[in-house]
C-alpha positions as CSV (number, residue, x, y, z in Angstrom):
1,M,81.5,-13.7,88.0
2,R,83.7,-12.0,85.7
3,E,85.2,-8.5,86.3
4,A,84.8,-7.6,83.2
5,E,80.7,-8.6,83.2
6,I,80.9,-7.0,86.7
7,T,80.7,-3.5,85.2
8,M,78.5,-4.2,82.6
9,T,75.8,-5.1,85.6
10,A,76.4,-2.4,87.6
11,F,76.3,0.1,83.9
12,C,73.3,-1.1,83.1
13,R,71.9,-1.1,85.8
14,R,71.5,2.9,86.3
15,F,70.2,2.5,83.5
16,V,67.6,1.1,83.5
17,L,66.2,3.0,86.4
18,A,66.6,5.8,84.1
19,I,63.9,4.6,81.3
20,L,61.6,3.4,84.2
21,M,61.6,6.8,85.2
22,V,60.7,8.1,82.5
23,A,58.4,4.9,81.9
24,A,56.8,5.6,85.4
25,S,55.4,9.2,84.1
26,T,54.0,7.8,80.0
27,G,52.3,4.8,81.8
28,P,53.3,1.3,80.7
29,A,54.5,0.4,77.3
30,W,52.1,-2.9,77.0
31,S,49.6,-4.6,76.6
32,A,48.6,-8.1,78.0
33,A,48.6,-10.7,74.7
34,D,47.2,-14.8,74.4
35,D,49.5,-16.8,76.4
36,G,50.6,-14.8,78.9
37,W,52.3,-12.7,76.1
38,K,52.8,-8.8,76.3
39,K,53.8,-6.6,73.6
40,V,56.8,-5.2,74.5
41,G,57.0,-2.6,71.1
42,E,56.6,-2.3,67.3
43,S,58.1,-0.6,64.3
44,D,57.1,-0.8,60.8
45,G,54.2,-3.0,61.5
46,I,56.0,-5.8,63.0
47,A,54.7,-6.7,67.6
48,G,57.4,-7.6,69.7
49,F,55.5,-9.5,72.6
50,T,58.1,-11.3,75.8
51,R,56.9,-13.8,78.4
52,P,58.6,-15.3,81.3
53,T,58.8,-19.1,81.0
54,A,59.3,-22.1,83.4
55,K,61.7,-23.3,81.7
56,S,64.2,-20.2,82.0
57,S,65.1,-17.2,84.0
58,V,64.7,-15.3,80.4
59,D,62.1,-14.2,79.2
60,E,61.1,-15.7,75.8
61,I,60.5,-13.4,72.9
62,R,58.1,-12.9,70.2
63,A,58.1,-11.3,66.5
64,V,55.2,-11.2,64.4
65,G,55.1,-9.2,60.9
66,V,54.6,-9.5,57.1
67,V,57.3,-9.9,54.2
68,N,56.6,-8.6,50.9
69,A,57.7,-12.0,49.1
70,P,56.3,-15.0,49.4
71,V,57.4,-18.4,51.6
72,A,59.5,-19.9,49.4
73,V,61.5,-16.6,48.5
74,V,61.4,-16.4,53.0
75,E,62.0,-20.2,53.5
76,A,65.5,-19.3,51.0
77,V,67.4,-17.0,52.8
78,I,66.8,-18.3,56.0
79,R,67.7,-21.4,55.0
80,D,70.7,-20.3,54.1
81,I,72.7,-20.5,57.3
82,S,75.7,-18.4,55.3
83,I,74.0,-14.5,55.4
84,M,73.0,-15.4,58.5
85,P,75.2,-12.0,60.5
86,Q,73.7,-9.9,57.8
87,Y,70.3,-9.3,58.9
88,M,69.6,-11.7,62.3
89,F,70.1,-9.5,64.9
90,L,73.6,-9.6,67.2
91,C,74.4,-13.1,65.4
92,K,78.3,-12.1,64.4
93,E,78.8,-15.3,63.1
94,A,76.8,-18.6,61.1
95,A,78.4,-21.7,59.6
96,L,76.7,-24.5,58.2
97,I,77.9,-28.3,59.9
98,N,77.8,-31.5,57.8
99,T,80.1,-33.9,59.7
100,P,79.4,-37.4,60.3
101,E,77.9,-36.4,64.2
102,M,76.2,-33.6,62.8
103,K,74.4,-34.3,59.2
104,S,72.7,-31.7,56.9
105,T,69.9,-33.4,54.7
106,G,67.1,-31.8,53.3
107,D,65.5,-31.1,56.2
108,A,67.4,-31.6,58.5
109,V,70.3,-28.5,59.6
110,Y,72.8,-28.3,62.0
111,F,74.5,-25.0,62.1
112,H,77.0,-23.5,64.6
113,S,76.6,-19.3,65.2
114,V,78.3,-16.7,67.7
115,T,75.7,-13.8,69.4
116,D,77.6,-10.6,69.5
117,M,77.4,-9.3,72.8
118,P,78.4,-5.5,74.4
119,F,81.3,-5.0,75.4
120,P,83.1,-6.3,78.4
121,V,81.2,-9.1,78.3
122,S,81.4,-12.4,76.0
123,D,80.8,-13.7,73.6
124,R,77.5,-16.3,72.9
125,D,77.4,-19.5,70.1
126,A,75.8,-22.3,70.1
127,V,75.4,-25.9,68.2
128,V,72.2,-26.1,66.7
129,K,69.9,-28.5,64.8
130,S,66.8,-26.9,62.8
131,V,64.1,-29.5,61.6
132,W,62.2,-28.5,58.6
133,S,57.8,-28.7,57.9
134,V,55.2,-28.2,55.7
135,D,51.7,-27.5,56.2
136,R,50.3,-28.8,52.2
137,K,46.5,-28.0,53.2
138,T,47.6,-24.6,54.4
139,G,51.3,-23.8,52.3
140,A,52.4,-22.8,56.3
141,V,56.4,-23.7,56.3
142,Y,57.6,-24.2,59.7
143,C,61.2,-24.6,61.4
144,R,61.9,-25.5,64.8
145,A,65.5,-25.5,66.4
146,K,67.3,-27.0,69.3
147,G,70.6,-25.8,70.7
148,L,72.8,-29.2,71.2
149,K,75.1,-30.4,74.0
150,T,78.6,-31.3,72.5
151,T,81.7,-29.3,72.6
152,F,82.0,-29.5,69.2
153,R,83.9,-25.7,67.8
154,Q,83.6,-24.2,72.2
155,N,85.7,-21.5,71.8
156,K,87.2,-20.7,75.7
157,D,86.7,-16.8,75.2
158,I,83.2,-17.4,74.3
159,V,80.5,-18.2,76.6
160,R,78.8,-21.7,74.8
161,M,74.3,-20.8,75.6
162,P,72.9,-23.5,77.8
163,L,69.4,-23.5,76.8
164,L,68.5,-22.2,72.9
165,I,65.4,-23.1,71.3
166,I,63.6,-20.8,68.1
167,E,60.6,-21.6,66.4
168,C,60.1,-20.0,62.9
169,T,56.9,-20.1,61.3
170,L,56.5,-19.1,57.6
171,A,52.5,-18.8,56.7
172,P,51.6,-17.3,53.1
173,K,49.2,-14.3,53.0
174,G,48.5,-14.5,49.6
175,E,50.4,-14.6,47.0
176,D,53.6,-12.1,47.2
177,K,53.1,-12.0,51.2
178,T,54.0,-14.2,54.2
179,E,53.3,-13.5,57.8
180,V,57.2,-14.3,60.1
181,I,55.7,-16.1,63.5
182,Y,58.9,-16.1,65.2
183,Q,59.6,-17.2,68.6
184,V,63.1,-17.3,70.7
185,L,64.3,-18.7,74.2
186,G,68.1,-18.3,74.5
187,D,69.4,-17.9,77.6
188,P,73.3,-16.5,77.5
189,G,74.8,-18.6,80.1
190,G,77.4,-17.0,82.5
191,E,76.8,-14.3,84.5
192,L,74.6,-12.2,83.1
193,P,71.4,-11.4,85.4
194,S,68.0,-12.1,83.6
195,W,67.0,-8.9,83.3
196,L,69.4,-7.5,81.8
197,V,69.5,-10.1,78.9
198,N,65.6,-9.4,78.7
199,M,66.6,-5.5,78.7
200,L,68.6,-6.2,75.4
201,T,67.3,-8.7,73.8
202,S,63.0,-7.6,74.4
203,D,63.3,-6.1,70.4
204,Y,65.5,-9.6,68.6
205,G,62.3,-11.0,66.9
206,I,61.2,-6.7,65.8
207,K,64.9,-6.0,64.1
208,T,65.6,-10.0,62.6
209,I,62.2,-9.8,60.9
210,A,63.4,-6.5,59.7
211,G,66.1,-7.8,58.6
212,L,64.7,-10.8,56.8
213,R,62.5,-7.6,54.7
214,K,65.9,-6.3,53.1
215,M,67.1,-10.2,52.3
216,V,64.3,-10.6,49.9
217,S,65.3,-8.6,47.4
218,R,68.4,-10.0,46.5
219,E,68.8,-11.3,43.4
220,K,70.0,-13.6,45.0
221,F,66.5,-15.0,47.4
222,R,63.3,-13.3,45.1
223,N,62.9,-15.9,41.9
224,A,62.6,-18.4,44.9
225,Q,59.7,-20.0,43.1
226,K,59.4,-23.5,45.5
227,V,59.2,-24.4,48.9
228,I,61.6,-27.0,49.4
229,T,61.0,-28.3,52.6
230,V,59.6,-31.7,52.2
231,T,58.9,-33.5,55.8
232,P,55.2,-33.3,56.8
233,H,54.4,-31.3,59.5
234,D,53.1,-32.8,62.4
235,Q,50.2,-30.4,64.5
236,K,51.2,-32.1,68.0
């Protein structure tokens, strides 16, 4: 284990014990949800959930909230990889990839992102392929993204995430509102203990949807009139 991460772990363990002592006196902070999800927080109408998964020792996270903009506008924001650091919680850098091996076209998009970790822990990164689809009957748009096993843009000072799966659903709620369901399973790798990762990321989805709410009002996106995703959504 790196000395810096040992120091960070020891500090956070003491911090978490203090939080648990307070929580024990006030009762549980969450309630059970469907499919194993447990509610861990809510902010301004955005609810956050976590659940354990057999795929990793860290929890899967989920957030649900309504954004005051049509699906086409929210889609336009998420498709603009360059502005991810401006709304996505902990996102430090993001860049579109367009190479012969990873060519971004239409509903298949490749990108590289860097996750900002608290000092002295090393930042994390991932090379991701996202696939977009649309259900023309309901108007819902789906984005499924997965981290790839590649050495592309690998940096010795940054830890490549061994597992990253993102699922985002944009469902119309009237003409000018979109329900966003944002779900992430991200294993940062390295020597960080799972309890620490779970503590740091439990509100990741809540803060990301809150960031989306701010972005949709920008002139660059607010005039988007039409969903550009064309690939039919496979329900399987």
